[in-house]
Each structure stands twice: as C-alpha cells, then as structure tokens.
mmCIF file of the N, C-alpha and C atoms, coordinates in Angstrom:
data_MODEL
# 
_entry.id   MODEL 
# 
loop_
_atom_site.group_PDB 
_atom_site.id 
_atom_site.type_symbol 
_atom_site.label_atom_id 
_atom_site.label_alt_id 
_atom_site.label_comp_id 
_atom_site.label_asym_id 
_atom_site.label_entity_id 
_atom_site.label_seq_id 
_atom_site.pdbx_PDB_ins_code 
_atom_site.Cartn_x 
_atom_site.Cartn_y 
_atom_site.Cartn_z 
_atom_site.occupancy 
_atom_site.B_iso_or_equiv 
_atom_site.pdbx_formal_charge 
_atom_site.auth_seq_id 
_atom_site.auth_comp_id 
_atom_site.auth_asym_id 
_atom_site.auth_atom_id 
_atom_site.pdbx_PDB_model_num 
ATOM 1   N N  . MET A 1 1  ? 0.838   -1.089 0.051   1.00 0.00 ? 1  MET A N  1 
ATOM 2   C CA . MET A 1 1  ? -0.034  0.242  0.101   1.00 0.00 ? 1  MET A CA 1 
ATOM 3   C C  . MET A 1 1  ? 1.040   1.336  0.067   1.00 0.00 ? 1  MET A C  1 
ATOM 4   N N  . ALA A 1 2  ? 0.662   2.296  -0.744  1.00 0.00 ? 2  ALA A N  1 
ATOM 5   C CA . ALA A 1 2  ? 1.300   3.410  -0.856  1.00 0.00 ? 2  ALA A CA 1 
ATOM 6   C C  . ALA A 1 2  ? 1.229   4.481  0.120   1.00 0.00 ? 2  ALA A C  1 
ATOM 7   N N  . VAL A 1 3  ? 1.861   5.100  0.509   1.00 0.00 ? 3  VAL A N  1 
ATOM 8   C CA . VAL A 1 3  ? 1.786   6.246  1.551   1.00 0.00 ? 3  VAL A CA 1 
ATOM 9   C C  . VAL A 1 3  ? 2.040   7.552  0.909   1.00 0.00 ? 3  VAL A C  1 
ATOM 10  N N  . LEU A 1 4  ? 1.039   8.375  1.190   1.00 0.00 ? 4  LEU A N  1 
ATOM 11  C CA . LEU A 1 4  ? 1.131   9.867  0.627   1.00 0.00 ? 4  LEU A CA 1 
ATOM 12  C C  . LEU A 1 4  ? 1.168   10.826 1.645   1.00 0.00 ? 4  LEU A C  1 
ATOM 13  N N  . LYS A 1 5  ? 2.047   11.741 1.333   1.00 0.00 ? 5  LYS A N  1 
ATOM 14  C CA . LYS A 1 5  ? 1.858   12.957 2.336   1.00 0.00 ? 5  LYS A CA 1 
ATOM 15  C C  . LYS A 1 5  ? 1.130   14.055 1.724   1.00 0.00 ? 5  LYS A C  1 
ATOM 16  N N  . VAL A 1 6  ? 0.208   14.623 2.519   1.00 0.00 ? 6  VAL A N  1 
ATOM 17  C CA . VAL A 1 6  ? -0.726  15.607 1.952   1.00 0.00 ? 6  VAL A CA 1 
ATOM 18  C C  . VAL A 1 6  ? -0.772  16.965 2.874   1.00 0.00 ? 6  VAL A C  1 
ATOM 19  N N  . ARG A 1 7  ? -0.489  18.022 2.115   1.00 0.00 ? 7  ARG A N  1 
ATOM 20  C CA . ARG A 1 7  ? -0.675  19.419 2.765   1.00 0.00 ? 7  ARG A CA 1 
ATOM 21  C C  . ARG A 1 7  ? -1.979  19.835 2.440   1.00 0.00 ? 7  ARG A C  1 
ATOM 22  N N  . LEU A 1 8  ? -2.783  20.051 3.479   1.00 0.00 ? 8  LEU A N  1 
ATOM 23  C CA . LEU A 1 8  ? -3.998  20.843 3.382   1.00 0.00 ? 8  LEU A CA 1 
ATOM 24  C C  . LEU A 1 8  ? -4.099  22.209 4.007   1.00 0.00 ? 8  LEU A C  1 
ATOM 25  N N  . PRO A 1 9  ? -4.873  23.158 3.479   1.00 0.00 ? 9  PRO A N  1 
ATOM 26  C CA . PRO A 1 9  ? -5.210  24.261 4.155   1.00 0.00 ? 9  PRO A CA 1 
ATOM 27  C C  . PRO A 1 9  ? -5.793  23.993 5.469   1.00 0.00 ? 9  PRO A C  1 
ATOM 28  N N  . ASP A 1 10 ? -5.750  24.946 6.385   1.00 0.00 ? 10 ASP A N  1 
ATOM 29  C CA . ASP A 1 10 ? -6.194  24.768 7.904   1.00 0.00 ? 10 ASP A CA 1 
ATOM 30  C C  . ASP A 1 10 ? -7.936  24.308 7.505   1.00 0.00 ? 10 ASP A C  1 
ATOM 31  N N  . ALA A 1 11 ? -8.548  25.148 6.601   1.00 0.00 ? 11 ALA A N  1 
ATOM 32  C CA . ALA A 1 11 ? -9.710  24.993 6.318   1.00 0.00 ? 11 ALA A CA 1 
ATOM 33  C C  . ALA A 1 11 ? -10.378 23.564 6.156   1.00 0.00 ? 11 ALA A C  1 
ATOM 34  N N  . ALA A 1 12 ? -9.428  23.069 5.157   1.00 0.00 ? 12 ALA A N  1 
ATOM 35  C CA . ALA A 1 12 ? -9.627  21.740 4.706   1.00 0.00 ? 12 ALA A CA 1 
ATOM 36  C C  . ALA A 1 12 ? -9.517  20.730 5.715   1.00 0.00 ? 12 ALA A C  1 
ATOM 37  N N  . GLU A 1 13 ? -8.344  20.913 6.699   1.00 0.00 ? 13 GLU A N  1 
ATOM 38  C CA . GLU A 1 13 ? -7.979  20.057 7.736   1.00 0.00 ? 13 GLU A CA 1 
ATOM 39  C C  . GLU A 1 13 ? -9.254  20.080 8.679   1.00 0.00 ? 13 GLU A C  1 
ATOM 40  N N  . ASP A 1 14 ? -9.701  21.262 8.730   1.00 0.00 ? 14 ASP A N  1 
ATOM 41  C CA . ASP A 1 14 ? -10.747 21.441 10.028  1.00 0.00 ? 14 ASP A CA 1 
ATOM 42  C C  . ASP A 1 14 ? -11.898 20.565 9.534   1.00 0.00 ? 14 ASP A C  1 
ATOM 43  N N  . TRP A 1 15 ? -12.352 20.479 7.958   1.00 0.00 ? 15 TRP A N  1 
ATOM 44  C CA . TRP A 1 15 ? -13.503 19.988 7.593   1.00 0.00 ? 15 TRP A CA 1 
ATOM 45  C C  . TRP A 1 15 ? -13.203 18.525 7.713   1.00 0.00 ? 15 TRP A C  1 
ATOM 46  N N  . VAL A 1 16 ? -11.943 17.770 7.540   1.00 0.00 ? 16 VAL A N  1 
ATOM 47  C CA . VAL A 1 16 ? -11.659 16.224 7.639   1.00 0.00 ? 16 VAL A CA 1 
ATOM 48  C C  . VAL A 1 16 ? -12.116 15.912 8.999   1.00 0.00 ? 16 VAL A C  1 
ATOM 49  N N  . ARG A 1 17 ? -11.164 16.887 9.832   1.00 0.00 ? 17 ARG A N  1 
ATOM 50  C CA . ARG A 1 17 ? -11.528 16.392 11.435  1.00 0.00 ? 17 ARG A CA 1 
ATOM 51  C C  . ARG A 1 17 ? -13.245 16.467 11.723  1.00 0.00 ? 17 ARG A C  1 
ATOM 52  N N  . GLU A 1 18 ? -13.813 17.414 11.157  1.00 0.00 ? 18 GLU A N  1 
ATOM 53  C CA . GLU A 1 18 ? -15.180 17.420 11.254  1.00 0.00 ? 18 GLU A CA 1 
ATOM 54  C C  . GLU A 1 18 ? -15.855 16.262 11.073  1.00 0.00 ? 18 GLU A C  1 
ATOM 55  N N  . GLN A 1 19 ? -15.589 15.862 9.875   1.00 0.00 ? 19 GLN A N  1 
ATOM 56  C CA . GLN A 1 19 ? -16.120 14.559 9.290   1.00 0.00 ? 19 GLN A CA 1 
ATOM 57  C C  . GLN A 1 19 ? -15.891 13.410 10.215  1.00 0.00 ? 19 GLN A C  1 
ATOM 58  N N  . LEU A 1 20 ? -14.586 13.143 10.661  1.00 0.00 ? 20 LEU A N  1 
ATOM 59  C CA . LEU A 1 20 ? -14.201 12.141 11.596  1.00 0.00 ? 20 LEU A CA 1 
ATOM 60  C C  . LEU A 1 20 ? -15.100 12.200 12.736  1.00 0.00 ? 20 LEU A C  1 
ATOM 61  N N  . GLY A 1 21 ? -15.150 13.424 13.426  1.00 0.00 ? 21 GLY A N  1 
ATOM 62  C CA . GLY A 1 21 ? -15.950 13.628 14.669  1.00 0.00 ? 21 GLY A CA 1 
ATOM 63  C C  . GLY A 1 21 ? -17.400 13.143 14.671  1.00 0.00 ? 21 GLY A C  1 
ATOM 64  N N  . ARG A 1 22 ? -18.018 13.174 13.255  1.00 0.00 ? 22 ARG A N  1 
ATOM 65  C CA . ARG A 1 22 ? -19.301 12.846 13.323  1.00 0.00 ? 22 ARG A CA 1 
ATOM 66  C C  . ARG A 1 22 ? -19.347 11.294 13.126  1.00 0.00 ? 22 ARG A C  1 
ATOM 67  N N  . GLY A 1 23 ? -18.393 10.593 13.088  1.00 0.00 ? 23 GLY A N  1 
ATOM 68  C CA . GLY A 1 23 ? -18.191 9.157  13.220  1.00 0.00 ? 23 GLY A CA 1 
ATOM 69  C C  . GLY A 1 23 ? -18.496 8.588  11.855  1.00 0.00 ? 23 GLY A C  1 
ATOM 70  N N  . ARG A 1 24 ? -18.535 9.138  10.764  1.00 0.00 ? 24 ARG A N  1 
ATOM 71  C CA . ARG A 1 24 ? -18.621 8.314  9.482   1.00 0.00 ? 24 ARG A CA 1 
ATOM 72  C C  . ARG A 1 24 ? -17.399 7.733  9.029   1.00 0.00 ? 24 ARG A C  1 
ATOM 73  N N  . PHE A 1 25 ? -16.282 7.990  9.558   1.00 0.00 ? 25 PHE A N  1 
ATOM 74  C CA . PHE A 1 25 ? -15.020 7.491  9.220   1.00 0.00 ? 25 PHE A CA 1 
ATOM 75  C C  . PHE A 1 25 ? -14.086 7.343  10.455  1.00 0.00 ? 25 PHE A C  1 
ATOM 76  N N  . GLY A 1 26 ? -13.514 6.178  10.384  1.00 0.00 ? 26 GLY A N  1 
ATOM 77  C CA . GLY A 1 26 ? -12.716 5.777  11.579  1.00 0.00 ? 26 GLY A CA 1 
ATOM 78  C C  . GLY A 1 26 ? -11.394 6.365  11.664  1.00 0.00 ? 26 GLY A C  1 
ATOM 79  N N  . ASP A 1 27 ? -10.921 7.027  10.429  1.00 0.00 ? 27 ASP A N  1 
ATOM 80  C CA . ASP A 1 27 ? -9.705  7.601  10.289  1.00 0.00 ? 27 ASP A CA 1 
ATOM 81  C C  . ASP A 1 27 ? -9.465  8.368  9.150   1.00 0.00 ? 27 ASP A C  1 
ATOM 82  N N  . VAL A 1 28 ? -8.466  9.090  9.000   1.00 0.00 ? 28 VAL A N  1 
ATOM 83  C CA . VAL A 1 28 ? -8.209  10.175 7.792   1.00 0.00 ? 28 VAL A CA 1 
ATOM 84  C C  . VAL A 1 28 ? -8.052  9.251  6.525   1.00 0.00 ? 28 VAL A C  1 
ATOM 85  N N  . ASP A 1 29 ? -7.398  8.012  6.738   1.00 0.00 ? 29 ASP A N  1 
ATOM 86  C CA . ASP A 1 29 ? -7.162  7.255  5.546   1.00 0.00 ? 29 ASP A CA 1 
ATOM 87  C C  . ASP A 1 29 ? -8.514  6.782  4.770   1.00 0.00 ? 29 ASP A C  1 
ATOM 88  N N  . SER A 1 30 ? -9.528  6.551  5.802   1.00 0.00 ? 30 SER A N  1 
ATOM 89  C CA . SER A 1 30 ? -10.787 6.011  5.501   1.00 0.00 ? 30 SER A CA 1 
ATOM 90  C C  . SER A 1 30 ? -11.607 7.049  4.542   1.00 0.00 ? 30 SER A C  1 
ATOM 91  N N  . TYR A 1 31 ? -11.383 8.088  5.272   1.00 0.00 ? 31 TYR A N  1 
ATOM 92  C CA . TYR A 1 31 ? -12.336 9.308  4.479   1.00 0.00 ? 31 TYR A CA 1 
ATOM 93  C C  . TYR A 1 31 ? -11.685 9.634  3.128   1.00 0.00 ? 31 TYR A C  1 
ATOM 94  N N  . ILE A 1 32 ? -10.218 9.605  3.091   1.00 0.00 ? 32 ILE A N  1 
ATOM 95  C CA . ILE A 1 32 ? -9.662  9.850  1.815   1.00 0.00 ? 32 ILE A CA 1 
ATOM 96  C C  . ILE A 1 32 ? -10.114 8.804  0.752   1.00 0.00 ? 32 ILE A C  1 
ATOM 97  N N  . ALA A 1 33 ? -9.952  7.557  1.064   1.00 0.00 ? 33 ALA A N  1 
ATOM 98  C CA . ALA A 1 33 ? -10.289 6.466  0.380   1.00 0.00 ? 33 ALA A CA 1 
ATOM 99  C C  . ALA A 1 33 ? -11.584 6.687  -0.304  1.00 0.00 ? 33 ALA A C  1 
ATOM 100 N N  . ASP A 1 34 ? -12.548 6.994  0.560   1.00 0.00 ? 34 ASP A N  1 
ATOM 101 C CA . ASP A 1 34 ? -14.072 7.347  0.254   1.00 0.00 ? 34 ASP A CA 1 
ATOM 102 C C  . ASP A 1 34 ? -14.099 8.302  -0.775  1.00 0.00 ? 34 ASP A C  1 
ATOM 103 N N  . LEU A 1 35 ? -13.604 9.201  -0.385  1.00 0.00 ? 35 LEU A N  1 
ATOM 104 C CA . LEU A 1 35 ? -13.577 10.683 -1.378  1.00 0.00 ? 35 LEU A CA 1 
ATOM 105 C C  . LEU A 1 35 ? -13.206 10.109 -2.862  1.00 0.00 ? 35 LEU A C  1 
ATOM 106 N N  . ILE A 1 36 ? -11.822 9.468  -2.862  1.00 0.00 ? 36 ILE A N  1 
ATOM 107 C CA . ILE A 1 36 ? -11.146 8.929  -4.052  1.00 0.00 ? 36 ILE A CA 1 
ATOM 108 C C  . ILE A 1 36 ? -12.383 7.947  -4.845  1.00 0.00 ? 36 ILE A C  1 
ATOM 109 N N  . ALA A 1 37 ? -12.755 7.070  -3.942  1.00 0.00 ? 37 ALA A N  1 
ATOM 110 C CA . ALA A 1 37 ? -13.785 6.192  -4.781  1.00 0.00 ? 37 ALA A CA 1 
ATOM 111 C C  . ALA A 1 37 ? -15.072 7.074  -5.232  1.00 0.00 ? 37 ALA A C  1 
ATOM 112 N N  . ARG A 1 38 ? -15.593 7.798  -4.760  1.00 0.00 ? 38 ARG A N  1 
ATOM 113 C CA . ARG A 1 38 ? -16.722 8.590  -5.026  1.00 0.00 ? 38 ARG A CA 1 
ATOM 114 C C  . ARG A 1 38 ? -16.320 9.432  -6.299  1.00 0.00 ? 38 ARG A C  1 
ATOM 115 N N  . ASP A 1 39 ? -15.075 10.006 -6.205  1.00 0.00 ? 39 ASP A N  1 
ATOM 116 C CA . ASP A 1 39 ? -14.493 10.783 -7.332  1.00 0.00 ? 39 ASP A CA 1 
ATOM 117 C C  . ASP A 1 39 ? -14.554 10.046 -8.720  1.00 0.00 ? 39 ASP A C  1 
ATOM 118 N N  . ARG A 1 40 ? -14.030 8.703  -8.442  1.00 0.00 ? 40 ARG A N  1 
ATOM 119 C CA . ARG A 1 40 ? -13.926 7.643  -9.413  1.00 0.00 ? 40 ARG A CA 1 
ATOM 120 C C  . ARG A 1 40 ? -15.274 7.354  -9.889  1.00 0.00 ? 40 ARG A C  1 
ATOM 121 N N  . ASP A 1 41 ? -16.122 7.186  -9.112  1.00 0.00 ? 41 ASP A N  1 
ATOM 122 C CA . ASP A 1 41 ? -17.604 6.800  -9.712  1.00 0.00 ? 41 ASP A CA 1 
ATOM 123 C C  . ASP A 1 41 ? -18.167 8.076  -10.318 1.00 0.00 ? 41 ASP A C  1 
ATOM 124 N N  . THR A 1 42 ? -18.032 9.164  -9.870  1.00 0.00 ? 42 THR A N  1 
ATOM 125 C CA . THR A 1 42 ? -18.675 10.554 -10.485 1.00 0.00 ? 42 THR A CA 1 
ATOM 126 C C  . THR A 1 42 ? -17.893 10.520 -11.901 1.00 0.00 ? 42 THR A C  1 
ATOM 127 N N  . GLU A 1 43 ? -16.603 10.463 -12.080 1.00 0.00 ? 43 GLU A N  1 
ATOM 128 C CA . GLU A 1 43 ? -16.104 10.542 -13.438 1.00 0.00 ? 43 GLU A CA 1 
ATOM 129 C C  . GLU A 1 43 ? -16.524 9.455  -14.208 1.00 0.00 ? 43 GLU A C  1 
ATOM 130 N N  . ARG A 1 44 ? -16.719 8.330  -13.887 1.00 0.00 ? 44 ARG A N  1 
ATOM 131 C CA . ARG A 1 44 ? -17.327 7.133  -14.821 1.00 0.00 ? 44 ARG A CA 1 
ATOM 132 C C  . ARG A 1 44 ? -18.806 7.744  -15.168 1.00 0.00 ? 44 ARG A C  1 
ATOM 133 N N  . SER A 1 45 ? -19.340 8.103  -14.255 1.00 0.00 ? 45 SER A N  1 
ATOM 134 C CA . SER A 1 45 ? -20.842 8.530  -14.415 1.00 0.00 ? 45 SER A CA 1 
ATOM 135 C C  . SER A 1 45 ? -20.840 9.627  -15.478 1.00 0.00 ? 45 SER A C  1 
ATOM 136 N N  . ARG A 1 46 ? -20.013 10.481 -15.539 1.00 0.00 ? 46 ARG A N  1 
ATOM 137 C CA . ARG A 1 46 ? -20.054 11.820 -16.185 1.00 0.00 ? 46 ARG A CA 1 
ATOM 138 C C  . ARG A 1 46 ? -19.494 11.329 -17.575 1.00 0.00 ? 46 ARG A C  1 
ATOM 139 N N  . ASP A 1 47 ? -18.602 10.253 -17.746 1.00 0.00 ? 47 ASP A N  1 
ATOM 140 C CA . ASP A 1 47 ? -18.101 9.802  -18.911 1.00 0.00 ? 47 ASP A CA 1 
ATOM 141 C C  . ASP A 1 47 ? -19.236 9.019  -19.523 1.00 0.00 ? 47 ASP A C  1 
ATOM 142 N N  . ALA A 1 48 ? -20.091 8.385  -18.789 1.00 0.00 ? 48 ALA A N  1 
ATOM 143 C CA . ALA A 1 48 ? -20.952 7.452  -19.447 1.00 0.00 ? 48 ALA A CA 1 
ATOM 144 C C  . ALA A 1 48 ? -22.200 8.431  -19.951 1.00 0.00 ? 48 ALA A C  1 
ATOM 145 N N  . LEU A 1 49 ? -22.475 9.599  -19.158 1.00 0.00 ? 49 LEU A N  1 
ATOM 146 C CA . LEU A 1 49 ? -23.188 10.510 -19.614 1.00 0.00 ? 49 LEU A CA 1 
ATOM 147 C C  . LEU A 1 49 ? -23.032 11.309 -21.065 1.00 0.00 ? 49 LEU A C  1 
ATOM 148 N N  . VAL A 1 50 ? -21.682 11.488 -21.131 1.00 0.00 ? 50 VAL A N  1 
ATOM 149 C CA . VAL A 1 50 ? -21.303 12.149 -22.297 1.00 0.00 ? 50 VAL A CA 1 
ATOM 150 C C  . VAL A 1 50 ? -21.237 11.287 -23.459 1.00 0.00 ? 50 VAL A C  1 
ATOM 151 N N  . ALA A 1 51 ? -21.021 9.980  -23.250 1.00 0.00 ? 51 ALA A N  1 
ATOM 152 C CA . ALA A 1 51 ? -20.977 9.053  -24.414 1.00 0.00 ? 51 ALA A CA 1 
ATOM 153 C C  . ALA A 1 51 ? -22.513 8.886  -24.707 1.00 0.00 ? 51 ALA A C  1 
ATOM 154 N N  . ALA A 1 52 ? -23.476 8.914  -23.779 1.00 0.00 ? 52 ALA A N  1 
ATOM 155 C CA . ALA A 1 52 ? -24.913 8.850  -24.264 1.00 0.00 ? 52 ALA A CA 1 
ATOM 156 C C  . ALA A 1 52 ? -25.230 10.051 -24.858 1.00 0.00 ? 52 ALA A C  1 
ATOM 157 N N  . LEU A 1 53 ? -24.675 11.160 -24.564 1.00 0.00 ? 53 LEU A N  1 
ATOM 158 C CA . LEU A 1 53 ? -25.262 12.500 -25.141 1.00 0.00 ? 53 LEU A CA 1 
ATOM 159 C C  . LEU A 1 53 ? -24.803 12.510 -26.500 1.00 0.00 ? 53 LEU A C  1 
ATOM 160 N N  . ILE A 1 54 ? -23.475 12.020 -26.864 1.00 0.00 ? 54 ILE A N  1 
ATOM 161 C CA . ILE A 1 54 ? -22.824 12.072 -28.205 1.00 0.00 ? 54 ILE A CA 1 
ATOM 162 C C  . ILE A 1 54 ? -23.548 10.843 -28.875 1.00 0.00 ? 54 ILE A C  1 
ATOM 163 N N  . GLU A 1 55 ? -24.076 9.921  -28.429 1.00 0.00 ? 55 GLU A N  1 
ATOM 164 C CA . GLU A 1 55 ? -24.728 8.738  -29.008 1.00 0.00 ? 55 GLU A CA 1 
ATOM 165 C C  . GLU A 1 55 ? -25.957 9.347  -29.672 1.00 0.00 ? 55 GLU A C  1 
ATOM 166 N N  . GLY A 1 56 ? -26.778 10.054 -28.420 1.00 0.00 ? 56 GLY A N  1 
ATOM 167 C CA . GLY A 1 56 ? -27.870 10.820 -29.205 1.00 0.00 ? 56 GLY A CA 1 
ATOM 168 C C  . GLY A 1 56 ? -27.708 11.817 -30.245 1.00 0.00 ? 56 GLY A C  1 
ATOM 169 N N  . GLU A 1 57 ? -26.903 12.515 -29.950 1.00 0.00 ? 57 GLU A N  1 
ATOM 170 C CA . GLU A 1 57 ? -26.775 13.604 -30.890 1.00 0.00 ? 57 GLU A CA 1 
ATOM 171 C C  . GLU A 1 57 ? -26.438 13.007 -32.381 1.00 0.00 ? 57 GLU A C  1 
ATOM 172 N N  . GLU A 1 58 ? -25.543 11.836 -32.209 1.00 0.00 ? 58 GLU A N  1 
ATOM 173 C CA . GLU A 1 58 ? -25.248 11.236 -33.628 1.00 0.00 ? 58 GLU A CA 1 
ATOM 174 C C  . GLU A 1 58 ? -26.276 10.414 -34.239 1.00 0.00 ? 58 GLU A C  1 
ATOM 175 N N  . SER A 1 59 ? -27.403 10.074 -33.503 1.00 0.00 ? 59 SER A N  1 
ATOM 176 C CA . SER A 1 59 ? -28.232 9.269  -33.868 1.00 0.00 ? 59 SER A CA 1 
ATOM 177 C C  . SER A 1 59 ? -29.287 9.820  -34.675 1.00 0.00 ? 59 SER A C  1 
ATOM 178 N N  . GLY A 1 60 ? -29.364 11.441 -34.658 1.00 0.00 ? 60 GLY A N  1 
ATOM 179 C CA . GLY A 1 60 ? -30.328 12.067 -35.767 1.00 0.00 ? 60 GLY A CA 1 
ATOM 180 C C  . GLY A 1 60 ? -31.573 12.228 -34.771 1.00 0.00 ? 60 GLY A C  1 
ATOM 181 N N  . THR A 1 61 ? -32.506 12.879 -35.526 1.00 0.00 ? 61 THR A N  1 
ATOM 182 C CA . THR A 1 61 ? -33.818 13.109 -35.113 1.00 0.00 ? 61 THR A CA 1 
ATOM 183 C C  . THR A 1 61 ? -34.686 12.037 -34.911 1.00 0.00 ? 61 THR A C  1 
ATOM 184 N N  . SER A 1 62 ? -35.328 11.598 -33.936 1.00 0.00 ? 62 SER A N  1 
ATOM 185 C CA . SER A 1 62 ? -36.334 10.445 -33.858 1.00 0.00 ? 62 SER A CA 1 
ATOM 186 C C  . SER A 1 62 ? -37.610 10.896 -34.632 1.00 0.00 ? 62 SER A C  1 
ATOM 187 N N  . ASP A 1 63 ? -38.314 9.746  -35.062 1.00 0.00 ? 63 ASP A N  1 
ATOM 188 C CA . ASP A 1 63 ? -39.483 9.574  -35.638 1.00 0.00 ? 63 ASP A CA 1 
ATOM 189 C C  . ASP A 1 63 ? -40.666 9.676  -34.734 1.00 0.00 ? 63 ASP A C  1 
ATOM 190 N N  . GLN A 1 64 ? -40.434 9.587  -33.512 1.00 0.00 ? 64 GLN A N  1 
ATOM 191 C CA . GLN A 1 64 ? -41.257 9.159  -32.582 1.00 0.00 ? 64 GLN A CA 1 
ATOM 192 C C  . GLN A 1 64 ? -41.622 10.651 -31.898 1.00 0.00 ? 64 GLN A C  1 
ATOM 193 N N  . SER A 1 65 ? -42.945 10.928 -31.364 1.00 0.00 ? 65 SER A N  1 
ATOM 194 C CA . SER A 1 65 ? -43.312 12.020 -30.835 1.00 0.00 ? 65 SER A CA 1 
ATOM 195 C C  . SER A 1 65 ? -42.910 12.027 -29.061 1.00 0.00 ? 65 SER A C  1 
ATOM 196 N N  . LEU A 1 66 ? -42.622 13.121 -28.974 1.00 0.00 ? 66 LEU A N  1 
ATOM 197 C CA . LEU A 1 66 ? -42.390 13.345 -27.282 1.00 0.00 ? 66 LEU A CA 1 
ATOM 198 C C  . LEU A 1 66 ? -43.138 12.380 -26.534 1.00 0.00 ? 66 LEU A C  1 
ATOM 199 N N  . GLY A 1 67 ? -44.458 12.506 -26.702 1.00 0.00 ? 67 GLY A N  1 
ATOM 200 C CA . GLY A 1 67 ? -45.461 11.786 -25.995 1.00 0.00 ? 67 GLY A CA 1 
ATOM 201 C C  . GLY A 1 67 ? -45.149 10.332 -26.123 1.00 0.00 ? 67 GLY A C  1 
ATOM 202 N N  . ASP A 1 68 ? -44.974 9.666  -27.426 1.00 0.00 ? 68 ASP A N  1 
ATOM 203 C CA . ASP A 1 68 ? -44.555 8.351  -27.577 1.00 0.00 ? 68 ASP A CA 1 
ATOM 204 C C  . ASP A 1 68 ? -43.085 7.920  -26.782 1.00 0.00 ? 68 ASP A C  1 
ATOM 205 N N  . ILE A 1 69 ? -42.185 8.825  -26.729 1.00 0.00 ? 69 ILE A N  1 
ATOM 206 C CA . ILE A 1 69 ? -40.899 8.452  -26.220 1.00 0.00 ? 69 ILE A CA 1 
ATOM 207 C C  . ILE A 1 69 ? -41.194 8.502  -24.469 1.00 0.00 ? 69 ILE A C  1 
ATOM 208 N N  . LEU A 1 70 ? -42.287 9.258  -23.994 1.00 0.00 ? 70 LEU A N  1 
ATOM 209 C CA . LEU A 1 70 ? -42.243 9.173  -22.585 1.00 0.00 ? 70 LEU A CA 1 
ATOM 210 C C  . LEU A 1 70 ? -43.179 8.201  -22.065 1.00 0.00 ? 70 LEU A C  1 
ATOM 211 N N  . HIS A 1 71 ? -44.138 7.702  -23.095 1.00 0.00 ? 71 HIS A N  1 
ATOM 212 C CA . HIS A 1 71 ? -44.801 6.435  -22.668 1.00 0.00 ? 71 HIS A CA 1 
ATOM 213 C C  . HIS A 1 71 ? -44.103 5.254  -22.711 1.00 0.00 ? 71 HIS A C  1 
ATOM 214 N N  . GLU A 1 72 ? -43.082 5.418  -23.555 1.00 0.00 ? 72 GLU A N  1 
ATOM 215 C CA . GLU A 1 72 ? -42.235 3.851  -23.886 1.00 0.00 ? 72 GLU A CA 1 
ATOM 216 C C  . GLU A 1 72 ? -41.308 3.936  -22.426 1.00 0.00 ? 72 GLU A C  1 
ATOM 217 N N  . ILE A 1 73 ? -40.982 5.043  -21.998 1.00 0.00 ? 73 ILE A N  1 
ATOM 218 C CA . ILE A 1 73 ? -40.115 5.396  -21.040 1.00 0.00 ? 73 ILE A CA 1 
ATOM 219 C C  . ILE A 1 73 ? -40.696 4.770  -19.758 1.00 0.00 ? 73 ILE A C  1 
ATOM 220 N N  . ARG A 1 74 ? -42.123 5.267  -19.373 1.00 0.00 ? 74 ARG A N  1 
ATOM 221 C CA . ARG A 1 74 ? -42.738 4.976  -18.409 1.00 0.00 ? 74 ARG A CA 1 
ATOM 222 C C  . ARG A 1 74 ? -42.978 3.504  -18.434 1.00 0.00 ? 74 ARG A C  1 
ATOM 223 N N  . GLN A 1 75 ? -43.291 2.729  -19.709 1.00 0.00 ? 75 GLN A N  1 
ATOM 224 C CA . GLN A 1 75 ? -43.560 1.483  -19.618 1.00 0.00 ? 75 GLN A CA 1 
ATOM 225 C C  . GLN A 1 75 ? -42.328 0.641  -19.332 1.00 0.00 ? 75 GLN A C  1 
ATOM 226 N N  . GLU A 1 76 ? -41.178 1.016  -19.726 1.00 0.00 ? 76 GLU A N  1 
ATOM 227 C CA . GLU A 1 76 ? -40.042 0.220  -19.235 1.00 0.00 ? 76 GLU A CA 1 
ATOM 228 C C  . GLU A 1 76 ? -39.820 0.249  -17.940 1.00 0.00 ? 76 GLU A C  1 
ATOM 229 N N  . MET A 1 77 ? -39.930 1.580  -17.055 1.00 0.00 ? 77 MET A N  1 
ATOM 230 C CA . MET A 1 77 ? -39.853 1.450  -15.781 1.00 0.00 ? 77 MET A CA 1 
ATOM 231 C C  . MET A 1 77 ? -40.991 0.788  -15.037 1.00 0.00 ? 77 MET A C  1 
ATOM 232 N N  . ILE A 1 78 ? -41.987 0.487  -15.625 1.00 0.00 ? 78 ILE A N  1 
ATOM 233 C CA . ILE A 1 78 ? -43.161 -0.260 -14.948 1.00 0.00 ? 78 ILE A CA 1 
ATOM 234 C C  . ILE A 1 78 ? -42.706 -1.810 -15.204 1.00 0.00 ? 78 ILE A C  1 
ATOM 235 N N  . ASP A 1 79 ? -42.216 -2.236 -16.164 1.00 0.00 ? 79 ASP A N  1 
ATOM 236 C CA . ASP A 1 79 ? -41.697 -3.452 -16.565 1.00 0.00 ? 79 ASP A CA 1 
ATOM 237 C C  . ASP A 1 79 ? -40.420 -3.858 -15.636 1.00 0.00 ? 79 ASP A C  1 
ATOM 238 N N  . GLN A 1 80 ? -39.479 -2.706 -15.416 1.00 0.00 ? 80 GLN A N  1 
ATOM 239 C CA . GLN A 1 80 ? -38.484 -3.069 -14.544 1.00 0.00 ? 80 GLN A CA 1 
ATOM 240 C C  . GLN A 1 80 ? -38.833 -3.436 -13.061 1.00 0.00 ? 80 GLN A C  1 
ATOM 241 N N  . SER A 1 81 ? -39.651 -2.540 -12.683 1.00 0.00 ? 81 SER A N  1 
ATOM 242 C CA . SER A 1 81 ? -40.290 -2.644 -11.417 1.00 0.00 ? 81 SER A CA 1 
ATOM 243 C C  . SER A 1 81 ? -40.991 -3.860 -10.926 1.00 0.00 ? 81 SER A C  1 
ATOM 244 N N  . ARG A 1 82 ? -41.599 -4.645 -12.030 1.00 0.00 ? 82 ARG A N  1 
ATOM 245 C CA . ARG A 1 82 ? -42.219 -5.759 -11.691 1.00 0.00 ? 82 ARG A CA 1 
ATOM 246 C C  . ARG A 1 82 ? -41.183 -7.117 -11.816 1.00 0.00 ? 82 ARG A C  1 
ATOM 247 N N  . GLY A 1 83 ? -40.109 -6.806 -12.123 1.00 0.00 ? 83 GLY A N  1 
ATOM 248 C CA . GLY A 1 83 ? -38.975 -7.858 -12.216 1.00 0.00 ? 83 GLY A CA 1 
ATOM 249 C C  . GLY A 1 83 ? -38.657 -8.427 -13.505 1.00 0.00 ? 83 GLY A C  1 
# 
C-alpha cells in the first residue's frame, strides 16, 4: 500500500476532522479512500453521460413524438419494477 503525504489548508483540515468527529469514518485514511472512490464513480458517471449524449446527438432526429417516447420510458420503468 502506498503512503502519500498531503498538505491541506487549515480549513480543509478542519473539515476532515469534522467528518471524523461525526463518526462516519474511523480515520483520515478511510475518509480519503472514500473521497477517491466517489470521485472515480462521479467521473465514470460523467463519462457515461457524455457518451450517451454524443450517441444521441449522432443518432439524429427521432420519428417518435415526445409523448410516445415518454410513454415508452414509463412502460420500461413499470416492466423493470415488476422484475
């Protein structure tokens, strides 16, 4: 496991200590690991969104009306909720 030395402004250190004081994390290492994991997830989600937007843009205009699209989405959600 790597060891990193990080310098933080006083306000950032206070924030970290406050988060530890709330009991969400046992130590600074756990807090930093959680931040990194969430940052990684955010970036992956952002990349997936950008890819979907590009795909949508490149697919052109739909022949379906907005109402038809919304109906289809609602039906998919109902089907997914039923298992």
